[in-house]
Structure formats: structure tokens, C-alpha cells
N, CA, C, O and the ligand as a Tripos MOL2 file, in Angstrom:
@<TRIPOS>MOLECULE
protein
  229   227    58     0     0
PROTEIN
NO_CHARGES

@<TRIPOS>ATOM
      1 N          87.4790   77.0340  104.8150 N.3       1 MET1
      2 CA         87.9610   78.3420  104.2240 C.3       1 MET1
      3 C          86.7220   79.0310  103.7560 C.2       1 MET1
      4 O          85.8490   78.4080  103.1520 O.2       1 MET1
      5 N          86.6200   80.4220  104.0490 N.am      2 THR2
      6 CA         85.8080   81.1440  103.3210 C.3       2 THR2
      7 C          86.3860   81.8880  102.1860 C.2       2 THR2
      8 O          87.6140   81.8410  102.1080 O.2       2 THR2
      9 N          85.7280   82.5910  101.2560 N.am      3 ALA3
     10 CA         86.2050   83.2020   99.9810 C.3       3 ALA3
     11 C          86.5270   84.7790  100.5120 C.2       3 ALA3
     12 O          86.6870   85.6890   99.6980 O.2       3 ALA3
     13 N          86.5960   84.9760  101.8700 N.am      4 GLY4
     14 CA         86.8940   86.4450  102.1980 C.3       4 GLY4
     15 C          88.2720   86.7680  101.8250 C.2       4 GLY4
     16 O          89.1070   85.8800  101.6510 O.2       4 GLY4
     17 N          88.4950   87.8250  101.7180 N.am      5 LYS5
     18 CA         89.9110   88.2870  101.4840 C.3       5 LYS5
     19 C          90.6460   88.1990  102.7820 C.2       5 LYS5
     20 O          90.1350   88.3650  103.8900 O.2       5 LYS5
     21 N          92.0390   87.8890  102.5030 N.am      6 ARG6
     22 CA         92.9490   87.9770  103.8350 C.3       6 ARG6
     23 C          93.4120   89.3040  103.8560 C.2       6 ARG6
     24 O          93.3810   89.9820  102.8290 O.2       6 ARG6
     25 N          93.9080   89.8130  105.0940 N.am      7 PRO7
     26 CA         94.2450   91.3030  105.0840 C.3       7 PRO7
     27 C          95.3720   91.5300  104.0860 C.2       7 PRO7
     28 O          95.4150   92.6090  103.4950 O.2       7 PRO7
     29 N          96.2700   90.6090  103.8600 N.am      8 ALA8
     30 CA         97.2790   90.7490  103.0560 C.3       8 ALA8
     31 C          96.8980   91.0170  101.6340 C.2       8 ALA8
     32 O          97.6670   91.5840  100.8590 O.2       8 ALA8
     33 N          95.5900   90.5640  101.2670 N.am      9 ASP9
     34 CA         95.1880   90.7590   99.9420 C.3       9 ASP9
     35 C          94.4490   92.1050   99.5670 C.2       9 ASP9
     36 O          94.1860   92.4560   98.4160 O.2       9 ASP9
     37 N          94.1720   92.7660  100.6630 N.am     10 VAL10
     38 CA         93.3120   94.1250  100.5140 C.3      10 VAL10
     39 C          94.0990   94.9380   99.7860 C.2      10 VAL10
     40 O          95.3090   95.0550   99.9850 O.2      10 VAL10
     41 N          93.3820   95.6090   98.8040 N.am     11 GLU11
     42 CA         94.0970   96.6830   97.8840 C.3      11 GLU11
     43 C          94.3060   98.0220   98.8670 C.2      11 GLU11
     44 O          93.4960   98.4200   99.7040 O.2      11 GLU11
     45 N          95.2570   98.4550   98.6320 N.am     12 LEU12
     46 CA         95.8000   99.8520   99.2050 C.3      12 LEU12
     47 C          96.1640  100.7370   98.3530 C.2      12 LEU12
     48 O          96.8030  100.3650   97.3690 O.2      12 LEU12
     49 N          95.8240  102.1930   98.5420 N.am     13 THR13
     50 CA         96.4060  103.1710   97.7920 C.3      13 THR13
     51 C          97.2260  104.0070   98.5050 C.2      13 THR13
     52 O          97.1470  104.0910   99.7310 O.2      13 THR13
     53 N          98.0340  104.6530   97.8220 N.am     14 VAL14
     54 CA         99.1000  105.7260   98.4070 C.3      14 VAL14
     55 C          99.1740  106.9920   97.6360 C.2      14 VAL14
     56 O          99.2260  106.9030   96.4090 O.2      14 VAL14
     57 N          99.1860  108.1510   98.1970 N.am     15 ARG15
     58 CA         99.3420  109.2890   97.4680 C.3      15 ARG15
     59 C         100.3140  110.1720   98.3360 C.2      15 ARG15
     60 O         100.1160  110.5800   99.4800 O.2      15 ARG15
     61 N         101.4570  110.3800   97.4950 N.am     16 CYS16
     62 CA        102.5230  111.1850   98.2000 C.3      16 CYS16
     63 C         102.2290  112.5820   97.9160 C.2      16 CYS16
     64 O         101.5200  112.9260   96.9700 O.2      16 CYS16
     65 N         102.8350  113.4710   98.8230 N.am     17 ASP17
     66 CA        102.5040  114.9700   98.8370 C.3      17 ASP17
     67 C         103.1920  115.4530   97.4390 C.2      17 ASP17
     68 O         102.8980  116.5590   96.9860 O.2      17 ASP17
     69 N         103.9620  114.7410   96.8760 N.am     18 CYS18
     70 CA        104.6300  115.3630   95.3420 C.3      18 CYS18
     71 C         103.6720  114.8760   94.3220 C.2      18 CYS18
     72 O         103.7970  115.2850   93.1680 O.2      18 CYS18
     73 N         102.6100  113.9400   94.6670 N.am     19 GLY19
     74 CA        101.5790  113.7600   93.4910 C.3      19 GLY19
     75 C         101.7450  112.2960   93.2060 C.2      19 GLY19
     76 O         100.8280  111.7940   92.5560 O.2      19 GLY19
     77 N         102.7950  111.4650   93.5860 N.am     20 PHE20
     78 CA        103.1160  110.2300   93.1500 C.3      20 PHE20
     79 C         101.8990  109.3960   93.7680 C.2      20 PHE20
     80 O         101.4890  109.6280   94.9050 O.2      20 PHE20
     81 N         101.3360  108.3860   92.9250 N.am     21 GLU21
     82 CA        100.3060  107.5850   93.5070 C.3      21 GLU21
     83 C         100.5680  106.1270   93.0510 C.2      21 GLU21
     84 O         101.1330  105.8560   91.9920 O.2      21 GLU21
     85 N         100.1110  105.2140   93.9370 N.am     22 ALA22
     86 CA        100.4470  103.7640   93.6170 C.3      22 ALA22
     87 C          99.3660  103.0830   94.2540 C.2      22 ALA22
     88 O          98.6310  103.6250   95.0780 O.2      22 ALA22
     89 N          99.2550  101.8000   93.8470 N.am     23 ARG23
     90 CA         98.0920  100.8460   94.2120 C.3      23 ARG23
     91 C          98.3540   99.4660   94.3150 C.2      23 ARG23
     92 O          98.8880   98.9670   93.3240 O.2      23 ARG23
     93 N          98.1050   98.7070   95.2890 N.am     24 GLY24
     94 CA         98.4580   97.2710   95.4170 C.3      24 GLY24
     95 C          98.2730   96.9160   96.6260 C.2      24 GLY24
     96 O          97.9110   97.7020   97.5010 O.2      24 GLY24
     97 N          98.5400   95.4850   96.8410 N.am     25 THR25
     98 CA         98.4180   94.9240   98.1740 C.3      25 THR25
     99 C          99.4800   95.3020   99.1440 C.2      25 THR25
    100 O         100.5490   95.6850   98.6700 O.2      25 THR25
    101 N          99.3380   95.2490  100.4330 N.am     26 ALA26
    102 CA        100.4460   95.7300  101.3280 C.3      26 ALA26
    103 C         101.6540   94.9660  100.9280 C.2      26 ALA26
    104 O         102.7310   95.5520  101.0480 O.2      26 ALA26
    105 N         101.6480   93.7440  100.4680 N.am     27 GLN27
    106 CA        102.8870   93.1540  100.2610 C.3      27 GLN27
    107 C         103.6100   93.8840   98.9610 C.2      27 GLN27
    108 O         104.8330   94.0140   98.8970 O.2      27 GLN27
    109 N         102.8110   94.2870   98.0550 N.am     28 SER28
    110 CA        103.3690   94.8740   96.8630 C.3      28 SER28
    111 C         103.6140   96.3970   96.8620 C.2      28 SER28
    112 O         104.4620   96.9510   96.1610 O.2      28 SER28
    113 N         102.8200   96.9860   97.6850 N.am     29 ILE29
    114 CA        102.9040   98.3910   97.6120 C.3      29 ILE29
    115 C         104.0350   98.8520   98.5870 C.2      29 ILE29
    116 O         104.5310   99.9420   98.3030 O.2      29 ILE29
    117 N         104.4960   98.2520   99.6180 N.am     30 VAL30
    118 CA        105.5190   98.6510  100.4920 C.3      30 VAL30
    119 C         106.8140   99.0170   99.6610 C.2      30 VAL30
    120 O         107.3430  100.1270   99.6050 O.2      30 VAL30
    121 N         107.2100   97.8760   99.0370 N.am     31 PRO31
    122 CA        108.5410   98.2330   98.3010 C.3      31 PRO31
    123 C         108.3490   99.3560   97.2580 C.2      31 PRO31
    124 O         109.3080  100.0760   96.9810 O.2      31 PRO31
    125 N         107.2360   99.5200   96.7120 N.am     32 ILE32
    126 CA        107.0980  100.6890   95.7560 C.3      32 ILE32
    127 C         107.0960  102.0650   96.4170 C.2      32 ILE32
    128 O         107.5130  103.0450   95.7990 O.2      32 ILE32
    129 N         106.6510  102.1500   97.6140 N.am     33 ILE33
    130 CA        106.8060  103.3360   98.3200 C.3      33 ILE33
    131 C         108.1620  103.4910   98.8940 C.2      33 ILE33
    132 O         108.5980  104.6410   98.9390 O.2      33 ILE33
    133 N         108.9740  102.4370   99.3840 N.am     34 GLN34
    134 CA        110.1590  102.6140   99.7470 C.3      34 GLN34
    135 C         111.1770  103.0260   98.7390 C.2      34 GLN34
    136 O         112.0680  103.8280   99.0230 O.2      34 GLN34
    137 N         111.0370  102.4310   97.4560 N.am     35 ARG35
    138 CA        111.6750  102.9820   96.4060 C.3      35 ARG35
    139 C         111.4770  104.2990   96.0070 C.2      35 ARG35
    140 O         112.4320  104.9950   95.6600 O.2      35 ARG35
    141 N         110.1730  104.7700   96.0220 N.am     36 HIS36
    142 CA        109.7680  106.0920   95.6940 C.3      36 HIS36
    143 C         110.4950  107.0970   96.7520 C.2      36 HIS36
    144 O         111.0820  108.1120   96.3770 O.2      36 HIS36
    145 N         110.4020  106.7430   97.9640 N.am     37 GLY37
    146 CA        111.0470  107.5990   99.0320 C.3      37 GLY37
    147 C         112.5440  107.7400   98.7430 C.2      37 GLY37
    148 O         113.1100  108.8200   98.9150 O.2      37 GLY37
    149 N         113.1440  106.7210   98.3320 N.am     38 ARG38
    150 CA        114.5780  106.5510   98.2970 C.3      38 ARG38
    151 C         114.8790  107.3310   97.2270 C.2      38 ARG38
    152 O         115.6860  108.2490   97.3760 O.2      38 ARG38
    153 N         114.2600  107.0820   95.9500 N.am     39 GLU39
    154 CA        114.7760  107.6590   94.6050 C.3      39 GLU39
    155 C         114.2760  109.2610   94.3040 C.2      39 GLU39
    156 O         114.9180  110.1180   93.6960 O.2      39 GLU39
    157 N         113.1400  109.3750   94.8240 N.am     40 THR40
    158 CA        112.5220  110.8030   94.8430 C.3      40 THR40
    159 C         112.6640  111.6180   95.9310 C.2      40 THR40
    160 O         112.6920  112.8340   95.7400 O.2      40 THR40
    161 N         112.7530  111.2040   96.9660 N.am     41 HIS41
    162 CA        112.8600  112.1800   98.1830 C.3      41 HIS41
    163 C         114.1400  111.9460   99.0020 C.2      41 HIS41
    164 O         114.3290  112.6350  100.0040 O.2      41 HIS41
    165 N         115.1290  110.9030   98.5870 N.am     42 ASN42
    166 CA        116.2410  110.5350   99.2330 C.3      42 ASN42
    167 C         115.9400  110.3600  100.7760 C.2      42 ASN42
    168 O         116.6000  110.9220  101.6500 O.2      42 ASN42
    169 N         114.8260  109.4860  101.0230 N.am     43 MET43
    170 CA        114.3570  109.3680  102.3000 C.3      43 MET43
    171 C         114.3100  107.9300  102.5190 C.2      43 MET43
    172 O         113.9160  107.2230  101.5910 O.2      43 MET43
    173 N         114.6990  107.3450  103.7460 N.am     44 LYS44
    174 CA        114.5640  105.8020  104.0560 C.3      44 LYS44
    175 C         113.1590  105.7300  104.7430 C.2      44 LYS44
    176 O         112.7840  106.3570  105.7330 O.2      44 LYS44
    177 N         112.4700  104.8220  103.9900 N.am     45 VAL45
    178 CA        111.1610  104.7020  104.6300 C.3      45 VAL45
    179 C         111.0040  103.1430  105.0130 C.2      45 VAL45
    180 O         111.1170  102.1880  104.2440 O.2      45 VAL45
    181 N         110.6660  103.1210  106.6310 N.am     46 THR46
    182 CA        110.3140  101.6940  106.9950 C.3      46 THR46
    183 C         109.0230  101.1110  106.5150 C.2      46 THR46
    184 O         108.1350  101.8100  106.0270 O.2      46 THR46
    185 N         108.9370   99.7830  106.6670 N.am     47 ARG47
    186 CA        107.6730   99.1500  106.2600 C.3      47 ARG47
    187 C         106.5290   99.9440  107.1640 C.2      47 ARG47
    188 O         105.5340  100.2980  106.5320 O.2      47 ARG47
    189 N         106.5640  100.2150  108.3820 N.am     48 GLU48
    190 CA        105.6250  100.8460  109.1640 C.3      48 GLU48
    191 C         105.1040  102.1560  108.5820 C.2      48 GLU48
    192 O         103.9290  102.5240  108.6060 O.2      48 GLU48
    193 N         106.2130  102.8550  108.0190 N.am     49 GLN49
    194 CA        106.0880  104.3240  107.6460 C.3      49 GLN49
    195 C         105.3050  104.1890  106.2630 C.2      49 GLN49
    196 O         104.4570  105.0190  105.9340 O.2      49 GLN49
    197 N         105.5850  103.2820  105.6090 N.am     50 ALA50
    198 CA        105.0440  103.1120  104.1970 C.3      50 ALA50
    199 C         103.6060  102.6080  104.4200 C.2      50 ALA50
    200 O         102.7470  103.1930  103.7600 O.2      50 ALA50
    201 N         103.2310  101.6970  105.1750 N.am     51 LEU51
    202 CA        101.9970  101.3240  105.5320 C.3      51 LEU51
    203 C         101.1950  102.3840  106.1510 C.2      51 LEU51
    204 O          99.9820  102.3600  105.9410 O.2      51 LEU51
    205 N         101.6590  103.2510  106.8340 N.am     52 ALA52
    206 CA        100.8330  104.4630  107.5690 C.3      52 ALA52
    207 C         100.5170  105.3450  106.4240 C.2      52 ALA52
    208 O          99.5170  106.0500  106.5620 O.2      52 ALA52
    209 N         101.2430  105.4460  105.2210 N.am     53 MET53
    210 CA        100.7200  106.4080  104.1090 C.3      53 MET53
    211 C          99.8410  105.7690  103.5040 C.2      53 MET53
    212 O          99.4220  106.4620  102.5770 O.2      53 MET53
    213 N          99.2230  104.5570  103.5660 N.am     54 THR54
    214 CA         98.2020  103.9490  102.6820 C.3      54 THR54
    215 C          96.9340  104.2270  103.2040 C.2      54 THR54
    216 O          96.7240  104.5770  104.3650 O.2      54 THR54
    217 N          96.0360  104.0570  102.2760 N.am     55 ARG55
    218 CA         94.5190  104.0190  102.5390 C.3      55 ARG55
    219 C          93.9330  102.9940  101.6520 C.2      55 ARG55
    220 O          94.3580  102.7340  100.5270 O.2      55 ARG55
    221 N          92.8770  102.4000  102.2640 N.am     56 PRO56
    222 CA         92.0800  101.4170  101.4950 C.3      56 PRO56
    223 C          91.7240  101.8570  100.1450 C.2      56 PRO56
    224 O          91.2310  102.9730   99.9830 O.2      56 PRO56
    225 N          91.9230  101.1140   99.2290 N.am     57 ALA57
    226 CA         91.5080  101.5210   97.6810 C.3      57 ALA57
    227 C          89.9850  101.5110   97.6560 C.2      57 ALA57
    228 O          89.3830  101.7810   96.6180 O.2      57 ALA57
    229 ZN        106.9030  111.6690   96.5230 Zn       58 ZN58
@<TRIPOS>BOND
     1     1     2 1
     2     2     3 1
     3     3     4 2
     4     3     5 am
     5     5     6 1
     6     6     7 1
     7     7     8 2
     8     7     9 am
     9     9    10 1
    10    10    11 1
    11    11    12 2
    12    11    13 am
    13    13    14 1
    14    14    15 1
    15    15    16 2
    16    15    17 am
    17    17    18 1
    18    18    19 1
    19    19    20 2
    20    19    21 am
    21    21    22 1
    22    22    23 1
    23    23    24 2
    24    23    25 am
    25    25    26 1
    26    26    27 1
    27    27    28 2
    28    27    29 am
    29    29    30 1
    30    30    31 1
    31    31    32 2
    32    31    33 am
    33    33    34 1
    34    34    35 1
    35    35    36 2
    36    35    37 am
    37    37    38 1
    38    38    39 1
    39    39    40 2
    40    39    41 am
    41    41    42 1
    42    42    43 1
    43    43    44 2
    44    43    45 am
    45    45    46 1
    46    46    47 1
    47    47    48 2
    48    47    49 am
    49    49    50 1
    50    50    51 1
    51    51    52 2
    52    51    53 am
    53    53    54 1
    54    54    55 1
    55    55    56 2
    56    55    57 am
    57    57    58 1
    58    58    59 1
    59    59    60 2
    60    59    61 am
    61    61    62 1
    62    62    63 1
    63    63    64 2
    64    63    65 am
    65    65    66 1
    66    66    67 1
    67    67    68 2
    68    67    69 am
    69    69    70 1
    70    70    71 1
    71    71    72 2
    72    71    73 am
    73    73    74 1
    74    74    75 1
    75    75    76 2
    76    75    77 am
    77    77    78 1
    78    78    79 1
    79    79    80 2
    80    79    81 am
    81    81    82 1
    82    82    83 1
    83    83    84 2
    84    83    85 am
    85    85    86 1
    86    86    87 1
    87    87    88 2
    88    87    89 am
    89    89    90 1
    90    90    91 1
    91    91    92 2
    92    91    93 am
    93    93    94 1
    94    94    95 1
    95    95    96 2
    96    95    97 am
    97    97    98 1
    98    98    99 1
    99    99   100 2
   100    99   101 am
   101   101   102 1
   102   102   103 1
   103   103   104 2
   104   103   105 am
   105   105   106 1
   106   106   107 1
   107   107   108 2
   108   107   109 am
   109   109   110 1
   110   110   111 1
   111   111   112 2
   112   111   113 am
   113   113   114 1
   114   114   115 1
   115   115   116 2
   116   115   117 am
   117   117   118 1
   118   118   119 1
   119   119   120 2
   120   119   121 am
   121   121   122 1
   122   122   123 1
   123   123   124 2
   124   123   125 am
   125   125   126 1
   126   126   127 1
   127   127   128 2
   128   127   129 am
   129   129   130 1
   130   130   131 1
   131   131   132 2
   132   131   133 am
   133   133   134 1
   134   134   135 1
   135   135   136 2
   136   135   137 am
   137   137   138 1
   138   138   139 1
   139   139   140 2
   140   139   141 am
   141   141   142 1
   142   142   143 1
   143   143   144 2
   144   143   145 am
   145   145   146 1
   146   146   147 1
   147   147   148 2
   148   147   149 am
   149   149   150 1
   150   150   151 1
   151   151   152 2
   152   151   153 am
   153   153   154 1
   154   154   155 1
   155   155   156 2
   156   155   157 am
   157   157   158 1
   158   158   159 1
   159   159   160 2
   160   159   161 am
   161   161   162 1
   162   162   163 1
   163   163   164 2
   164   163   165 am
   165   165   166 1
   166   166   167 1
   167   167   168 2
   168   167   169 am
   169   169   170 1
   170   170   171 1
   171   171   172 2
   172   171   173 am
   173   173   174 1
   174   174   175 1
   175   175   176 2
   176   175   177 am
   177   177   178 1
   178   178   179 1
   179   179   180 2
   180   179   181 am
   181   181   182 1
   182   182   183 1
   183   183   184 2
   184   183   185 am
   185   185   186 1
   186   186   187 1
   187   187   188 2
   188   187   189 am
   189   189   190 1
   190   190   191 1
   191   191   192 2
   192   191   193 am
   193   193   194 1
   194   194   195 1
   195   195   196 2
   196   195   197 am
   197   197   198 1
   198   198   199 1
   199   199   200 2
   200   199   201 am
   201   201   202 1
   202   202   203 1
   203   203   204 2
   204   203   205 am
   205   205   206 1
   206   206   207 1
   207   207   208 2
   208   207   209 am
   209   209   210 1
   210   210   211 1
   211   211   212 2
   212   211   213 am
   213   213   214 1
   214   214   215 1
   215   215   216 2
   216   215   217 am
   217   217   218 1
   218   218   219 1
   219   219   220 2
   220   219   221 am
   221   221   222 1
   222   222   223 1
   223   223   224 2
   224   223   225 am
   225   225   226 1
   226   226   227 1
   227   227   228 2
@<TRIPOS>SUBSTRUCTURE
     1 MET1         2 RESIDUE 1 A MET
     2 THR2         6 RESIDUE 1 A THR
     3 ALA3        10 RESIDUE 1 A ALA
     4 GLY4        14 RESIDUE 1 A GLY
     5 LYS5        18 RESIDUE 1 A LYS
     6 ARG6        22 RESIDUE 1 A ARG
     7 PRO7        26 RESIDUE 1 A PRO
     8 ALA8        30 RESIDUE 1 A ALA
     9 ASP9        34 RESIDUE 1 A ASP
    10 VAL10       38 RESIDUE 1 A VAL
    11 GLU11       42 RESIDUE 1 A GLU
    12 LEU12       46 RESIDUE 1 A LEU
    13 THR13       50 RESIDUE 1 A THR
    14 VAL14       54 RESIDUE 1 A VAL
    15 ARG15       58 RESIDUE 1 A ARG
    16 CYS16       62 RESIDUE 1 A CYS
    17 ASP17       66 RESIDUE 1 A ASP
    18 CYS18       70 RESIDUE 1 A CYS
    19 GLY19       74 RESIDUE 1 A GLY
    20 PHE20       78 RESIDUE 1 A PHE
    21 GLU21       82 RESIDUE 1 A GLU
    22 ALA22       86 RESIDUE 1 A ALA
    23 ARG23       90 RESIDUE 1 A ARG
    24 GLY24       94 RESIDUE 1 A GLY
    25 THR25       98 RESIDUE 1 A THR
    26 ALA26      102 RESIDUE 1 A ALA
    27 GLN27      106 RESIDUE 1 A GLN
    28 SER28      110 RESIDUE 1 A SER
    29 ILE29      114 RESIDUE 1 A ILE
    30 VAL30      118 RESIDUE 1 A VAL
    31 PRO31      122 RESIDUE 1 A PRO
    32 ILE32      126 RESIDUE 1 A ILE
    33 ILE33      130 RESIDUE 1 A ILE
    34 GLN34      134 RESIDUE 1 A GLN
    35 ARG35      138 RESIDUE 1 A ARG
    36 HIS36      142 RESIDUE 1 A HIS
    37 GLY37      146 RESIDUE 1 A GLY
    38 ARG38      150 RESIDUE 1 A ARG
    39 GLU39      154 RESIDUE 1 A GLU
    40 THR40      158 RESIDUE 1 A THR
    41 HIS41      162 RESIDUE 1 A HIS
    42 ASN42      166 RESIDUE 1 A ASN
    43 MET43      170 RESIDUE 1 A MET
    44 LYS44      174 RESIDUE 1 A LYS
    45 VAL45      178 RESIDUE 1 A VAL
    46 THR46      182 RESIDUE 1 A THR
    47 ARG47      186 RESIDUE 1 A ARG
    48 GLU48      190 RESIDUE 1 A GLU
    49 GLN49      194 RESIDUE 1 A GLN
    50 ALA50      198 RESIDUE 1 A ALA
    51 LEU51      202 RESIDUE 1 A LEU
    52 ALA52      206 RESIDUE 1 A ALA
    53 MET53      210 RESIDUE 1 A MET
    54 THR54      214 RESIDUE 1 A THR
    55 ARG55      218 RESIDUE 1 A ARG
    56 PRO56      222 RESIDUE 1 A PRO
    57 ALA57      226 RESIDUE 1 A ALA
    58 ZN58       229 GROUP 0 **** ****
């Protein structure tokens, strides 16, 4: 095993059009984005849509 980061451990950031920003690994950021979409925009966000909104941190 190398010390390299697994893809699941890569930090991602997201910035919503409304100004909302979040940061975390794919596993942690997806539910944050989904909750933001539901609570702030009344939108259902799939995992794929959430990940598509992210950028590498
Ligand atoms: Zn938003």
C-alpha cells in the first residue's frame, strides 16, 4: 500500500449559485449538497448531480 490518497479521500468543494459553499470528501459532501438543495431550493439532488457540482479543493 502506498500513502497516496484514495479517490474517496480527495477533498472537494462546492459553490452553489446562491452563494452556499461547502467542502469535504465525496462521501461527506454529497449529503450536505443534497440537504442544501432540499432545504434551500426545494430540489431533489441525486448523488451524480451533487458530484457534478463539485470541484477539487
Ligand atoms: Zn444554493
